[in-house]
FINUMI-691003 format. One record per residue: x, y, z of N, C-alpha, C, O, CB in turn. Coordinates in steps of 0.02 Angstrom, whole numbers, plus 50000, padded with zeros to 5 digits. Each point is the difference from the previous one (the first is absolute). Glycine has a CB too. Layout:
XYZXYZXYZXYZXYZ ...
This chain:
502585270947279500494995450031499874999850075499875005250032501014997349877 499154991350119499854999250071500615002050041500564998149983498624992649993 500725013250075500565002450042500284994450043499634995750024499865015849977 501194988650009500324995250045500045002750071500254996650044500424999149860 499085010250107500025003150066499334998850036499474999749969501355009249989 499234990550109499404998950042499905006050044500485003550018499674984049980 499235013750020499865005350048500244997750069500144994150011498865009849922 501065000950114500234998350067499524995250035500204995650037500385015649971 498764989849980499504995650030500094992949976499954995250038499255014349970 500944989849927500104993349972500614996750030500004994050015499465009549878 501075000550116500624997350030499864997650071500214994650019500495013249910 498944996450109499844998150069499604993650003500104995750043499925016449989 499514987349921499574994149998500424993749987499904994850031499145012249927 501444993749994500424994249984500454998150059500114994150014499875009249865 500285001850156500434998750058499614996450055500254995250030500435015049942 498704992150040499594996850051499834992849982499994995650042499545015649987 500334987749906499834993349977500614995350008499934994350023499245010549895 501414997750064500614996050007500134998350073500204994550017500285011049880 499414999450146500114998950072499524994750026500184995950042500225016049971 498974988449962499504995050020500204993149979499934995250038499195013549954 501134990849944500214993449975500594997350042500024994150017499605009049866 500855001550133500584998050040499794997650069500264995050025500445013249912 498834995450094499764998150067499654993349998500104995850045499775016349984 499724986849919499644993649993500504994349991499944994750029499075011249921 501514995450007500504994949987500384998450064500144994150015499975009949866 500075001250158500364999050062499604995950050500274995850036500325015049945 498744990550020499574996350045499994992649982500014995650044499295014649973 500674988549917499984993049978500654996550016500004994350022499215008949887 501345000250079500664997150015500064998650075500244994850021500275011249880 499264998950138500034999250072499584994250024500204996350045500005015849966 499204987149958499564994550019500304993349982499924995150036499095012449950 501344992349955500284993749978500654998350035500194994250006499285007749884 500885003350135500644998950032500035003550068500415004550010500134994549877 499034998950160499995003450065500644999150039500145003950045498644994449957 501634996549980500614998950037500495005949995500405001150045499444986649936 500125016049963500465005649988499905005350054500485003350021499504994549856 499405003050145499865004950052500194997250068500245003750043498835001049888 500824988950078500124996950065499395000650044499795005650015501424996949975 498504992050030499395000250039500115003150069500514998850032499094991149907 499925014050083500045002950066499404998250043500044999850061500635009649892 498764989350014499394998350037499784992949981499884998549941499775013750063 500304983550046499774993149989499324999350034499935001350060501264994249935 498315002449968499344998650029499874992549995500084997049947499495014550021 500234985550088499854992850003499274999250019499785002550051501424994749981 498434999249926499294998750014499944993150030500124995049966499505012549939 500214992250159499934993550034500514999350056500605000749988498964994349907 500205003650165500444999450058500094992950024500104998850060499555012449973 500314983949921500094993050018500734997949998500465004150005498414993649950 501234995750037500684997250003500465003049947500575001650016498944987850027 500255011449896500425002749947500105007550008500565002449996499034988649928 499875012750088500055007250003500455002650055500425004349988498454996049966 501054997050107500405002550056500734997849995500455003750018498524996150053 501144994049904500694997749991500355004049946500605001550006499064987050030 499985013349911500295004149947500185006950028500535002849984498804991049929 500245009050129500135006650029500644999950042500415004549993498354997950008 501324992750042500594999750042500634998549959500545002550016498744993750080 500664999849852500564998549956500245006449965500605001549997498974986649986 499955015649990500175006349966500335005050048500485003449982498564994749938 500695002350141500295004550049500724998150017500435004450006498434997750041 501284991449961500684997950016500505001949945500595001050014498934989550053 500235009949871500455001049943499955006949968500325001249949499594986750032 499695016650049499925006649969499765005150051499864998450058499894996249832 500215011650086499735005450042499365002849968499835005850011501334997050029 498484993149922499405002349965499445001550050500014997750057500324995549843 499195010850078499385001050038499554994049987499864998449942500245014450051 499674983950060499604993949992499335001050035499975001750059501074991149936 498435006149967499325000350028499654993349986499994997749943499965014950040 499774984550070499614993849993499275001650013499835002750052501164990149984 498585005449916499285001150006499664993350011500054995549958500015014849968 499604988950130499694993650017499285001250026499895004350043501244990749984 498415001149946499315000650025499914996050065499485000450032500125001149850 500924994750138499974996050061500075004650060500265005549995500234984549945 499285007550118500075003850062500634998050038500185003250050498584997849956 501584993849972500634997850029500514998949944499814999349942499594995250157 501225005449919500504998749949500574995950030500114999950061499595010849879 500674985950015500584996050020499814994750053500314999650052500435010249923 498754986350009499804994650045499994993349962499994999949939499325008250130 500684986549969500004993349970499294997549992499674998150049501454999550002 498645002449887499344997349987499974992550014499494997550023500335011449890 500734987650073500024992850010499934997950073499854994350014500875005049885 499395005550146499954998350071499305000350028499894997950057501245006349954 498384998349950499325000950026499694993550027499725000150054500155009349865 500174984950044499704993950027500294997850067499664996750039500134999949844 500845005350131500324997850062499835004650059500094998150058500834997049873 498835010950054499695004050052499314997350016499794999650058500875010649906 498984987949983499334997250009500024993350038499524998350035500125007449859 500914990750100500074993750038500255001250071500024995550041500214998649851 499985012250122500265002250064500704997350014500235000050058498605000649984 501514997149906500714998350007500425006450004500525000150032499304989249904 499945016150033500285006750008499475004150036499414999949981501314999349913 499475004350158499495002750045499705006749980499535002350032501054991750055 499685009349860499685006349979500185001649928500524997949975499515006250143 499524999649850500125002149931500575005149996500345000649949498454997350024 501315005850082500535005150000500694996849988500445003349973498875003750106 500774986849941500644996649992500154998449926500564998349983499314997050132 499625005249843500114998749928500285006249964500214999549943498854992250061 500935014050030500275006149970500774999650003500295000450054498685006549979 501344992449909500724999049996500375006650012500505000150036499334990449885 499925014950049500325006650009499455005150013499555000849958501434996049966 499045006750132499495005050017500095006349958500535001049969499414994550148 499555008849881500055006349960500615004250017500285003449957498484996550037 501444999950070500595003950021500634998249961500415004349985499084996550128 500584992849870500584997649963500065003749933500545002249981499364986650074 499535011949912500015003149933500095007650005500315003149957498954987750001 500475012150095500105007350009500745001550010500265004849971498604996250081 501484994949987500725001050012500404998949936500535003049991499324993450128 499894999349837500344998749936499815005149947500224999549942499824988450087 499565017049989499765005149953499614996949942500075002049942500925005250088 498604988049987499534997149952499305002350021499764998350054500994991449923 498925014049980499355002950015499454994949984499834999049942500605012650034 499314985150076499494994849992499315003150014499875002250055500954988649978 498765009249916499325002750007499504994350004499824997149949500505013449986 499464987750126499524994650010499295002649989499875006050003500914988550079 498765000949905499305001549989499905005149944499545004150001500244993550120 500665002149829499955004749943499984995949935500504997149979500135011950086 498784990949905499904996149939500185004049938499845005949994499254987750063 501265003249897500185003149937499414999649952499704994749992501525002550025 498615008449951499445000149954500224999149927499644997049960499765010450120 501184995349903500224999549931500755001149993500335003050043498555001049921 501394993449981500705001049982500015003449931499674997649954500724992250113 499995015649927500085003349935500724999049979500465003150027498635005649999 501014987049924500684998449978500315005849961500615000850002499074987249993 499925015849970500275005749961500245005650046500555002749991498674994449915 500365004750142500195005350046500444997550057500285003950038498665001849933 501104987750035500384996950054499755002350068500375002750041500634996549884 498364999650086499695001750063499554994350023499754996149960500315016250012 499854987350094499524995450031499515004250039500205004350039500664986249969 498505008249982499485004050034499644995750052499804994449986500055012749911 500084995650163499604996950053499455004850020499935005449971501074988050070 498605004750008499495004550026500305005950038499665005050013499564985449992 501425008850014500325005250040500415004949959500145005650023499904986350069 500155006149847500415004649960500324996549941499834994349983500385012450119 500274996849866500354997549942500744999350017500305004550029498865001049892 501124988850061500704998550015500394999249935499904995149964499774999350145 500785010249875500424999249940500554994850014500204999150057499575012949909 500454984749982500534995050009500495000249941499835001849944499384990950122 501405005349950500504998649948500014992549985500094998049943500605012050094 499234986150016499944992749992499404997750042499895002450055501374996249925 498374996649991499394997550033500064992550010500254996449956499065012749993 500474988550110499974992850014499274998250015499695002850045501514997050000 498534995449917499324997650011500044993250035500234995149971499325011249926 500234993650165500004993750038499344999450037499974999850062501305000549951 498194999449948499325000450027499744993350027499464999850029500345009449891 500584985450071499814993750029499394996849969499895000449939500605003750164 499114992649939499404996449977499395002050040500055003050054500684987449911 498705007850008499365000950035499704993150013500104995449959499715015949987 499834987850109499684993550012499494998449945499635004449977500534997150146 499844992149857499484997849953499384998350041500014995650042500855000049875 498605008050069499384999150037499494996449956499745003149953500495007350117 499624983349943499564996149956499265001450013499624995550018501264995749979 498925015049995499295001750007499885006549963500465003749985499464990350127 499465007349873499815006349969499515003650046499584996850032500604998649851 499875011050119499565004050041499915006849968500495002849974499874991150131 499065008749896499885006649971500415005450035500215004949969498644991549999 501275002650095500395004950038500744998549999500415004350020498604997550052 501184992249906500704997949997500355000550067500595001750004499435002049877 499614994950173500304999850066499794993550033499484997149983500525015650028 500404985050036499864993650034499535001350058500105004750038501024990749928 498375000350042499575000750058500374998450064500524996649999498495000549930 500745005350127500344998750064500064992650012499534996149986500035014750060 501014987149979500114992950014500414996749947500194994150007498755005650054 501215003849884500414997249946500625004349992499965006149992499014989349948 501635001350063500625003750005500514997649948499964994549973499825007150149 500705002849864500604998149963500615001450046499935003250052499524999449834 501134994950094500605001050040500565003049957500554997249997499134993250078 500185015149890500495002749955500455005250033500515001949971498704996049938 500625004450150500415005050033500024998750075499624995950026500095012549885 500744995150123500054999350073499355002450033499784997050049501475004649945 498455003649979499375002550027499454994749992499584999350045500765012549927 499674984649972499524994549991500094994850054499514997650029500495004349847 500634996450139500144995050052499755002150068499724996050037501265000649898 499135009850082499785002650064499244999850006499734998250052501285009149952 498654994649942499275000050000499734992850007499524998850036500495011649893 500304985050034499774993050003500134996950068499594996250026500635002849851 500355002650153500164997350067499475002250051499814996050043501415004149928 498565006050024499495002550047499354996149991499684998250049500855013249949 499284987449939499384996249988500084992750021499514996850021500225010949883 500884989750091500134992950015499934998550074499884994350019500895005449883 499295005450140499984999050073499334997050023499984996550050500815013049962 498674991949952499344997650021499724994749951499424998250005500375012950050 500644986649899499764995249949500074992850025500494998250031499825010049878 499194987750075500044992950015500114995849939500294994650003498975007350094 500505000649844500064996349937500235004849945499725005449991499384986450045 501415006249928500285004149946500064996049937500204994150001500425012850082 499204996249860500104996949935500555003749963499985006249994498804990150002 501705000049978500535002849959499864998149928499924994149985500925005450110 499145005349860499914998649929500675000949965500265005549995498524998450009 501504990649973500645000149966500494995050029500094999650060499725012449915 500504984149981500454994750022500735001549985500384995449986498714996749997 501115014250020500705001949991500365000150067499744997750051499965008949848 500914996150101500404999850061499685004050057500004997750057501015001049872 498715007350056499705004050053499404996450031499924999750061500465010849881 499204986650015499424996450024500194994150044499694998850052499705004749847 501124992850080500224994050038500325002150066499864997150052500314996649840 500265011450106500335002350062499485002750049500064998950061500985003949874 498465000750040499475002650045499574994450027499795000350058500215010449878 499864984350024499604994350024500354996650059499674998450050499874999849835 501115000850110500384997150055500005004750060499974997750057500754996049861 499325012850069500015004950055499344999950039500015000250062500775006949870 498674992650032499355000050034499894993550039499735000150055499815007449855 500684986950060499944993650035500405000250065499794997250051500054996949839 500745009150108500425000750060499635003750055500114998750059500925001349869 498535004650053499625003950049499344996850019499615002850038500925007449916 499344983850019499394996550017499385002549964499444998850022501064999150087 499605005749835499445002549960499824994949947500434997749963499925014350058 499024986349974499784995249949500085003249931499755005449987499434989350094 501185001849875500205003049937499814995749940500094993950000500855011750059 498784997749890499844996949936500425003449947500005006149996498814991050040 501554999049924500395002749945499724997449934499954993949990501095006950084 498785003849882499704998149936500425002749942500195005950000498654994050053 501304995949898500365002349941499654997549937499754994349998501345005750066 498895004249885499684998149937500424995049961499744996349958499725014950038 501194988750018500454995449965499904992950024499704998850052501135010549933 499434985949976499924993050018500434998050060499884994850031499865002849850 500775006650135500434998550057500275006550029499925005349969500404983649981 499985010750108500325005850030500635001849960500334995649971499225001250143 500615009649884500615002349967500074997149930500544997849981500005003450131 498924998949850499994996549935500495003049950500204996549953498615000850069 501385009149986500485003049954500724998950020500465001449962498695007150012 500954988950086500684999350027500204992850014500594998450001499275012850046 499654984549965500154993150019499604995049959499445001549978500835002550137 500024990149875499624994549970499534997150052500085001250060500874996249860 498564998950056499474997450043500274995850057499765000550057499484999749846 501264995550084500254995450052500325003750058499914998050058500274993549854 500185013950075500305003950054499465004250034500015000850061501104999549879 498425002450021499465004150029499574995950048499745002750049500255004349847 499944986650091499594995750043500324999350070499644999250049499964994649850 501055006650105500344999650065499795006050043499894999350060501094994649888 498965011950020499805006050036499264999650021499825002050055501035004649881 498744990950019499294999250016499914995450061499645001750047500064999949832 500644992850120499954995250056500235003150065499704998850053500484991849867 500345013550077500255003250061499485004950027499875000150060501314998749899 498515005249998499495004750022499414996450031499725002250050500645005849861 499454986450059499444996250027500154997250069499564999650042500104997649841 500975000850127500204997750067499945005650051499844998850058500954992949889 499345014450031499925005850045499275001650014499855003850047501225000749908 498474992650006499295001450010499705004749948499425002050006500774996150113 500215003749830499755004449947499624995949949500254994849978500725013250039 498434994149965499624996749948500205003149932499955006049991499074991750089 501214998149874500245002349936499544997649944499874994049995501325006050048 498565004649917499574998449943500335002849937500135006049996498824994050076 501184995849879500315002249938499524999049941499544995950004501605001550042 498975006349900499594999449941499315003150007499554998449961501074991350015 499305014850071499355003250011500095007550009500525002450022499044987150032 499925014249928499995007350011499555001550059499544996250017500685006049861 499905003550153499595002250056499545005649978500205004649965500714992250116 498475002749938499515005349988499775002650068499784996250042499844998649847 500445011850120499755002850063499535005849985500115003749952500944992850108 498445004249979499485005149986500255007050014500485001050038498654990649990 500545013449941500175007050012499905001750074500365004350027499304998649855 499864993850150499875001350071500364995050044499724997750050499165007249920 501734993350010500374995050038500095002150073499974995850046500635000949849 499505009850117500115002450067499434998250047500094999650061500575009849892 498754989350017499424998350042499854992549997499834997050051499715014449929 500524985649960499804992949992500544995250023499844994650026499455008849880 501364998450086500564995850022499974992949970500164995250034499875011550071 499774992849832499954993549967500375000349933499955004949963498944992850094 501494997049927500354999449936499714994049962499804995050030501255010250019 498944995449885499784994649957500604997349962500315003549961498535001550028 501324988750024500574996749966499724993849965499834995050032501025009350054 499114996049847499674994749964499284999650020499645005149997501434988549996 498695000650027499314999250021499935000050076499494998050027500284995749868 500765008550140499995000050073500035007150027500215004649966500344984250034 499235011850062500035006450035500454999450061500004995050035498845008149924 501555002350053500464999950057499925006650038500025005449971500794987049968 499105007150127499995006250039500715002750009500484996150004498494999950057 501105010649940500665003150010499925006950029499575003849978500914989649926 499935008250146499985006750028500385004949957499815005849993500104989250121 500645002749857500425004349958500214996349937500034993849999500385012250103 499744997849846500284997249938500665003749985500035006150002498814990949953 501674999150031500645002949979500114998449927500044994149981500445004850136 499575006249841500144999149929500754999649989500355005050004498585001149964 501314987950017500714998949986500054996549932500394995349991499915004050133 499315003249829499924996749935500475002749947499874999449940498954998750090 501735004849992500505002449952499985007549991499595003550028500324985749915 500565013250016500065007249987500085001249925500154995449962500365006450152 499415004449867500115002049930500435006250001499935004250044498964990949918 501575005749989500455005850001499625006549994499535000649961501354992349989 499335012050089499695006749998500355004149946500535002950012499174996650112 500015000749817500315003349943499585005749971500155002549946500414986750028 498925012850062499545004949972500345006749986499875003149948499204991450114 501375007849983500365006349988500454999549939500015004649958499954997750165 500404992249873500464999149943499614999749935500215002949950500594990950124 498655002749926499594999249940499755006849976500035001549940499634986950097 500085015750009499745006649982500555004749975499875004749963499224993750122 501525000349937500565004249980500284997949932500455003349973499824998550147 499474992849851500244997849935500574995150003500334998749950499315012150007 500484986350102500534995050009499734993249981499424998350015501115008550078 499874989249873499774993649973499904994850054500424999150044500185003649850 498844993850101499834994450044500034993649959499744999849944499525007650130 501064987549952500114993849963499454994950006499495001250032501695000849984 498924992249953499504994749998499864997150069499444997850013500924999649872 500135002750159499904997350067499655004950046499834998450057501194994849928 498865012949991499635005050038500435004950039499755004250036499374987549972 501555007849984500455004550035500335005049954499924999749939500274991450143 500175013649948500365005149961500584996849964500384996150029499285012850053 500424992849854500554997349960500635004150015499985006249998499224990049910 501355000450107500635003350014500574996649962499924994249979499665009350134 500975000049878500594996949970500464997450055499804999950059500125007749841 500684990250083500454996950049500245005050053500234998050053500124994049859 499595014550073500185005150049499395002350041500055004550042500874999249883 498514993050063499365001450033499725006949982499665003150040500714989650053 499785009549846499715006149973499354998249963499974994949966501185010650024 498354998750017499344998649971499995001849926500445003549975499024998650136 500034995349855499935001349928499385004249988499464998650025501124990549948 499505016249987499445004249979500085001349926500535002449978499365003050137 499594993149847500075000549927500454994549975499864994150012499975018349993 500704989449960500444994949971500684999950034500464996749975498955004749918 500675002150163500655000250032499964999450075499495001550031500915005549875 500154990750123500064999850073500255006750025500475002849971499754984750027 499485015050054500155006650026500574999750050499954996550050498865007049932 501745000250006500574999750045499895003650066500434999850044500284999649856 498715003950108499875003850061499414997350040499805003150050500685006849893 499234984450037499454997050037500144992550011500124996349952499065012249999 500804989550112500144993050019499394997150035499585003650026501664998949984 498734990949990499464996650037500264993550030500444996849971498695008349952 500614993150136500224993950032499484997550049499535003550019501645000249968 498914990050034499544996950047499454996149966500074997849943500185011350136 499214989949957499454995749977499645002649938499644996249967500245000150150 500195010149868499645002949943500374999049934499765002149948499765006450130 501064988249924500444999449941500024992849975499984995350039500715014350003 499364989749892500094993349971500744998150001500445004249990498554997549937 501134991950086500684997349999500034994449948499494998049972500705005050150 500414994549864500094994649953500134993550037500434999750043500015008349870 499184986850070500084993550032500644996649974500114999649940498634999350072 501674998650034500644997049982499914993649960500404998549956500095006450147 498984991449911499904993549967499655000849932500224997249950499724997350162 499515009349887499605000449939500175005949956499855000049940499254994550122 501225010649967500145006149962499405004549993500035005249966500834988649973 498585004450092499385003949994500005005850050500354999950051499044989949911 500225015350021499895005550047499494997850052499504996849983500775011949928 499864992850152499534998350054500105004950057500405004649996499594983249971 499645011150087500055004350059500394996450055500014993850001498905011849970 501404998250072500334997150059499765003950061500095006150004500934990349929 498685000150114499715003450058500394998450064499714999050053499175000649892 501785000150047500444998550057500355006350024500215004149960499954984249996 499895012350110500365005650028500735000049980500305005349992498914994750103 501084994149897500704999549979500105002849931500525003249986499624986750086 499385009149883500055002849933499975007650002500395003449968499084986349984 500055012950087499935007350006500645003250028500215005349977498554993250041 501554998150030500615002750031500575000249949500385004849998499254990850114 500444999249849500524999849948499885005349947500475003249977499694984550043 499215013349962499845005149951500185007050026500245004349963498834988549993 500835008350109500165006550030500745001549992500195005649986498884993050096 501364996349928500725001049991500175001949928500415004549989499804987350103 499485004849861500135001449929499785007149982500375003749968499484984050004 499565014250050499745006749986500455005350033500175005049968498654990450025 501365003650070500425004850036500675000949966500255005649993499184991250112 500874997749872500645000449966499945003949934500415004349985499934984950067 499155009249909499935003249935499845007450006500255004149960499364985149994 499995012750095499855007150010500625003950020500075005949982498764991050051 501625000050004500605003550023500604998749955500575001350019498994997850097 500324998349824500534999449950500414993750001500514999749966499525012250041 499764983150032500364993650003499604994849961499574996750029500965006350084 499604996449824499594995849956499964992850026500524996650008499795010749895 499084990450110499884993350026499404997049964499535003649983500954999550130 499544990549874499454996749964499654994950044500274997550049500345004349843 498774996750089499584995250036499834994449952499725001249947499805007850130 500644984849942499904994449955499374996050013499555002350035501674997149957 498754994649979499424995750007499984996750070500514999850034499514998149842 499394999750143499904997550068499774992750002499624997749957500105013950077 500514984950018499744993350015499505000450057499634995250012501444999649949 498915010850075499525001350054500004994850056499494996750011499825008949905 501254993550120499984995550058499575003050056500025006150011501124989649960 498465000150062499555002550052499944995050056500134994049991499245012649924 500444995750143499894995650058499455003150043499925006150002501294989849995 498424999850037499465002450044499984995450062500244994449998499095010349904 500384997950151499944996350063499295000550026499745005550010501494996650016 498464992249986499334999850029500034995450061500064993949993499375008249894 500525000950172500064996050060500704996950003500505003649999498264994050000 501274995750006500644996550003500204997149932500474996049996499305001450123 499885004649829500154997449933500335005449958499765005649997499274986450011 501525006249959500335004449952499914997049930499984993949992500875010050095 499095000449863499934997649931500255005449953499985006050016499044986750015 501225005249911500265004949952500204996749936499904994049990500495013050104 499894996949861500194997349935500385005049958500115005750020498904986949985 501175005249936500365004249952499884997349930499914993949991500975009250095 499115001349865499934997849931499294998349980499525002650028501634993249981 498794999749943499374998549967499614994550036500294995950036500215007749856 498844996350099499584994550025499814995549941500095001849942499465005550152 500194986849922499804995349947499465002949956500014999249939500304991250136 499215012949956499445003049962500255005449953499785000449942499444997050152 501225006949930500285005349959500414997149943499985002549944500035005250155 500374987149915500414996849949499564997149945500155000749941500734996750144 498584999549935499544996949952499695005349955499934999049939499824991850141 500065015049949499705005349960500505003149951499805003249952499424999150142 501434996749919500535002549956500274994549955500515000949966499785007750119 499374985649914500224994549957500644996750022500344996949958499105008949951 500744994750155500614996950025499864993050027499494998950033500975012449995 499984984249959499954993250027500494999450059500605000949992499074994349894 500065003550173500414999750061500094992950026499584995749988500035015850040 500944987550006500134994050039500055002250073500355004850015500254989249889 499055002550140500005002050070500304994550045500014994149982498985013049996 501254995150079500244995350051499755002350068500045005950016500974991349915 498734998150109499705001750064500324995850055500154994149990498765009049953 501185000050115500254996150057499715002750065499825005950006501244991449932 498914998350112499815002050067500564997950047500214994350001498555004549973 501495005950065500534998650047499885003450066499445002150015501354996649890 499735001850134499975003450065500515005550003500505000049964499094989450091 500295015449989500445005750005500594998850048500475003950001498565003449974 500944987250063500544998450048500094992449999499604996349972500145014050102 500784987449958500124992850006499404996850035499675003150042501594998649963 498604992049977499394996750024499974999450076499464999650029500514994149865 500605006150138500024999350073500025006750036499975000250062500614989049921 499475016449979500095006550033499315003150015499565000049956501555001649984 498805001150121499345002950017499815005949955500445003749977499764992850141 499165004249869499755005749962500034999349925499895004849964500455001950131 499824987249881500044999149926499315001249969499484998650030501464993149983 499075011049927499375001749966500024997349929500534998949971499335011450099 499544988649902499954997649931500225005449952499935006050013499134986550019 501215005349910500215004649948499834996949933500204994349985500745010450087 498694998949886499804997649934500345004349947500005006250004498874989850041 501425000749905500345003649946499764997449933499974993949988501045007950085 498825002849882499824998249931500445004049953500045006250005498764991150028 501544999349922500435003149950499704999249931499714994949984501305002950088 499075007449887499734999949932500565001449950500355005050006498514998950036 501224991649908500535000549951499725000649930499504996849983501254996650093 499585010549883499855000549929500664999149961500495003650012498505004050009 501014987649933500614998649961500604999250046500545002649987499005003949917 500364989750150500554998250046500195005750047500434999050044499984993249869 499305013950080500185005750042499455001450051499414999449985501275005449921 499534997250154499515001850052499665006549981500335005149987500364989150100 498645005849912499615006149984499515001850055499675005249996500454992049884 499834998750172499545001650054500104995450060500264994549993498935009649923 500614998450142500034996050062499465002450046499855006050003501394992149984 498464997250051499475001650048500134996150063500164994049997499005008449911 500765000850149500164996850063499495001650054499685005349998501534995249972 498714995050077499575001250059500284995950057500254994449990498725007749938 501005000650132500254996450058500015004250062499765005750001500924987649923 499595003850129499995003450064500555005150010499945004450042499554985650002 501065009349918500565004750007500474999249941499954995249961499965004450165 500555005149866500524999549950499795001349929500374998249953500134993950122 498925010949914499755001049932500365005949966500204999549942498694995850092 501185010250001500285006049971500694998749970500155002049944499205004950138 501084989949956500694998849978500024995649938500405001249955499995000050164 499184993849879499994995549942499725003449938500254998949945499624991550133 499625013849931499745003749943500545004649971500075000549939498764999150111 501545003849993500535004449977500524996149959500225002249947499605005250154 500394986849925500504995949965499734997549933500365000049950500124996650160 498895001449889499704997449937499875005749951500004998949939499474991750125 500435015549961499945005849956500655000949961499995001249940499185004350139 501394994049956500655000749967500084994449948500265001249945500235004250158 499294988549914500064994449953499585001249937500224998449945499974993950152 499225010649912499575001549942500345005349956500034999349939498934997950128 501305008149964500315005449962500634997749964500165002549946499385005650137 500824987249947500604997449968499864994149954500464997049972500175006750128 498734994749891499784994649956500344993450017500274996549958499545012049951 500174990050156500294993850025499644994049971499385000049993500975005850113 500024989049876499724993949972499854995050055500205000950058500425001049834 499034992750090499874994650048500664997350026500074998650060498864998449881 501555002250015500664997450021500345004850049500314997750048499804996449841 499835012450099500295004950046499714999250070500365000150049499805007949855 499184991250099499674999250066500174993450032500054999550061499035007949899 501004987449998500184993450027500705000350031500144996550049499124997849865 501175009850057500695000650024500075005150056500555000950027499844995949861 499065006650130500045005150052500204997150068499724995050022499405011549916 501364996750093500214997950067499615003950053499895006049993501274991149964 498624999550094499625003250054500334998650067500324994750010498625004349923 500985005750114500304999150066499504996550047499414999349984501305011049999 499544987550075499584996150045500195001250072500585000050019499304991349893 499595009750129500064999850073499304998150025499515002749976501435006250029 499024986450042499344997350022499485005350017499414998949985501214991550058 499565015349989499475004950017499715003849940499475003150007501094998150102 499774998549833499775004249944499894996249935499775003049951500845006350102 499554984349944499914996449937500024992550009500204997550052500325012149890 499274986950006500104992849995500684998849968500285004449969498464993450023 501514996150016500654998349969499955000649924500455002649967499824989750129 499175005249876499855000949929499475005449994499424998950019500894989049953 499875017850001499535005649995499404997949957500104996649949500845011850066 498454993650004499404998249960500035002349928499614997549958499755003150146 501085004049879500075002149931500224994249955499774999349944500515012350095 500174984249986500284994649959499474995049977499984998349941501105003150120 498484996149985499474995549976499545003249948499754996549956500304998050155 499845012149894499585003349950500355000049932499674999149948499835008250142 501164993649909500374999849938499994992949971499914999149939500835010350101 499364985750002499994993049977499324998249972499954996549949500925000550137 498595005449946499324998749974499915003249932499684997149956499885002450162 500735006549872499955003349934500384996149947499764999549943500135011750114 500694986049960500384995949953499604993849980499984998149941501115006150109 498604992850000499594994049986499425001749954499854996349953500474999050159 499355010349902499445002149958500225001849929499644998949952499785005250150 501174998849893500275001749934500144993849959499874999849940500645010650108 499764984449984500134993749965499354996849976499974997349945501065001150125 498475001949973499344997149981499705003949943499704997249954500124998950163 500275010649884499735004249947500354998649934499674999949948500065008950137 500924990049917500374998549939499784993449969500014999149939500955007350106 498854988849998499784993549976499345000549961499884996349953500704998450143 498995010049925499345000649969500005004349938499505000349964500014998250147 501055004849874500025004449941500064995949936500035002949945500515006250124 
């Protein structure tokens, strides 16, 4: 008969095994429910708009330990201001620093500059850099974007004379090179490229702007509005070439020649402003899900996804994250500082226990090149077509002030409607663009109809508007086009 009694060694073995199972179970419960413990250490990867704003938000609402890890040599500065230093409208790069390091020290936020993160361990909840290992209770990934460099090189470095403008240090380096330059080529027809082209023209530097797309700002503007910007740049003396790629030799620093189509152009410097791509390499290696648009997948609380679940202790925000488009419902990227700032508030609230959600975006934007302002909100005609949407548009040209008032400027407005609702707007002119884009953004979000816009009341004073705001003729043109479209159906 088998004995029901165990030796003391067997008992000890069973006790140790049970303790091991209990410890493992406790670890799993703790990992799944970190809120029960309460976070004490917050690690933020990235010192850009989202990362630094999240750090200050968390500090205002908690007493947590906050560490920011940034590979940048500066922090809390305005990247959008770089073209205006290059144009000399702002007299130094130092003025772009919004909050100096001292500010963060006083707030007890430990900012580690020039420190690159090598890996994230989600199981151990640690971040490893070349300087050490940082444990965290909550993690924020705000790694931003990297410049898209349209060339291949065995060394994967840019030859001398070819620059990007992704950081304040990049701007300072480029400004120094620009002091002795007579001819500059800009590759890329986005907002940075256009703003820099106007800046260089202001300084009397001969400028060539080349874009592979058929028009400037092809992802943000329709061709008719983009042509207004092209014409303005050409008046400034900028040569604009679209639909072509640039080829430059490995020995560009010596040859100073660019090949554009079948032509050659001399250039002292090249500025790569050909777009950016989300920096997701750390997240990808850590097992965090990357979406179809190339950014980190997050839920409405901006928590990342790993495996089949969203992690309540890891957040992501800024240019490295995918957002939902308000019009199409598709996942896409948003590379606006305003988006990053809003995400920082959501992340800061959620980390400190104030549940907040982040919704879909219409992405209103505005840019300034010389004396020209331009911007938009919502969908473009090309994007609508690729999504099978049928749009009705209305276009008008007006003035920003009464016809007799000095300083009046042209104003162009294009409205885009789907099923009678406003889904997009694009504007260009000498002044007053930002305010109109903001108002039209609200109209898009509220799904305003053509009739709603036709009934819109507007204010008037000769120094700031026409008696009939240019918005009204654009609405009337859309109604006319809608009637014509109905006749042909």
